[in-house]
Steps between C-alpha positions, in 0.01 A plus 500: 500500500548832325263771623507662157404174335216450747352830385458385140494120487123484556412741218250316276636398161336337202710393200297392198782485243849618424717588203872545432635773272859566391660843540870440431702817460813544290783706650746499213745231606255291705133406539310528826223236482173576677170317524190651655259287702141620446260355760134574430182473702176691576572741216838604642858422403809462717847517346843378611832487317717190464864613518666163441825571313513203260325574169434129444321477836267777385437340163415165659261672741320697231478203264352291779224756551266503799555157654408559866151505649443778753120499486463329838674766710289738708761726664840645429648274767359191334646609168843545659483157660400338171760673284765400755414135439491516120782429260509830312747351250295202379662484155865496608701576813619862518848604396571601860319407820437862604266530202240307695480792745479754218208324333316449826534872566344575160194290583466630857536866402236449229271336756552786745417749225185310403377447858538869582326606180212264572482647852511855367798604710869578464801315634606781733149533642482125557820494706443836670810684377544818294741511204779759523715678238743244363875542491675291237836448335592402147662159472732458204810317386767692316564234236278209403154649501592832345713357221817679602837342413651489848382687806455872450295768671295548182184334636513716814560822307222419252250476785634800690469716188122463524461441873775693686383402849504128436670263747629157403537136587802363312660160437879528542669288233842343470619756246433797729823696541585743780461781246152387398394461863618853578318634195174334606536630854523853364192472282200397710387351830541121513275347766553128438785294353386155391808278522323200338678259732224239480465474124655206318462413133299809409563791259559729800764292684781694664817325612563554871777758538588622853688791345189616315292462816746717691519769233125547460435482874746786553389705198129484591497507883123559523396218266359164604718206392256244367561127465875475558667161469604429859793256492846457646637770269237763572391436860764718668409788269123460532454433871578860605252612233220275624266793567516588130447148367159423355356191338277425206566191285526251793168610651191298405335474843498645849707199607774607258517839672517362853769252392745766378838492673485873578165653594447753222432868548313494168377260234387527139144370485392380157139389559512237226801333664282410800227349283197540727329800652506327838879460491557856381287642781686286753825652373362853534387436856825331604710785364282765667523319835878458478609836364599367158455755223351388169555637156300364210642317205381440147524206264487698179119511503364657182126499570269506804764339722708819505212700642423232756852507647484881505168476684651268762808718541286811548314325782784329685833671420439813297808692615775246425707458179239290325603332177149559371548783251249524214608252235592778255816559703618154392444576132830580324323787318411664836166654399406848615215582734551225757392557862782605729563416863324537731211374285149591607281203598260396224310198636191388311166556670447124514727201469875454522620735230702819479387776268 
């Protein structure tokens, strides 16, 4: 049993009703769908963000309305147990199985927010930890999401023009040339390289290329190498780099971490990937006990979910290259006036919200 979970599972919770609202955001060439879960009770409201990627999954959820009955729960733990038993996709099965974790996270984070607000306390007070200034990196692709024709350093330069101290998490792509790699290396710190080795049939697929792996590993010697495709072609290259290999997409539970072929020195923790608060806390405790660093990851949250992952990162891994930058850094227009790293903690006085 997670000690962190034991601290909060007995917090009283009363849910009288809930509502779903859409908050999709357009980013030029693509839409990031987002649905907020509003749980209400005793004059308070708790909010969580559903970061399922399939627009149709969101539409089906919103059109179905409030179909679950949470009025019988009395504690946060009871809510978690109930939501873990429910089919949160009652209209149609999700486009991908991981979406079940994402939606459960939306409901559980909303319940945590509501329970804490009803109790008149904050998340960090409830677990007995103080938030710290948050380091973060900007995650961007150099083609698809910025509308560039072929990979260029334009997206990096656009952000550095306004935020000169910015560090990056980048997705190496198959059209990266040695010249482009050298140009990037001369521009800004790159803390994480997401090799996308576990994505298949998605808009961000990257074909496994041992030559590309070798080039970026050498050009960015201090960067984590996230989610490589370990196979007969790449194993000999990757094994000596095992201390730099980190994992994200394959991780949906603590069991997934302990089953990795090479014990990681670090992992990317996206809270919504783990689905439940209990599982997330078990991951935090396992990593702390086994010397595994954590850096936070985002799912393109556009509303309250972004602040919630920043809140978690500030409590459990504030000093790592967290992919939890304010969402404005992902906007192709790169608005002015965004917070810079390290970002001062801004937890709400009550609940599970940031700022």
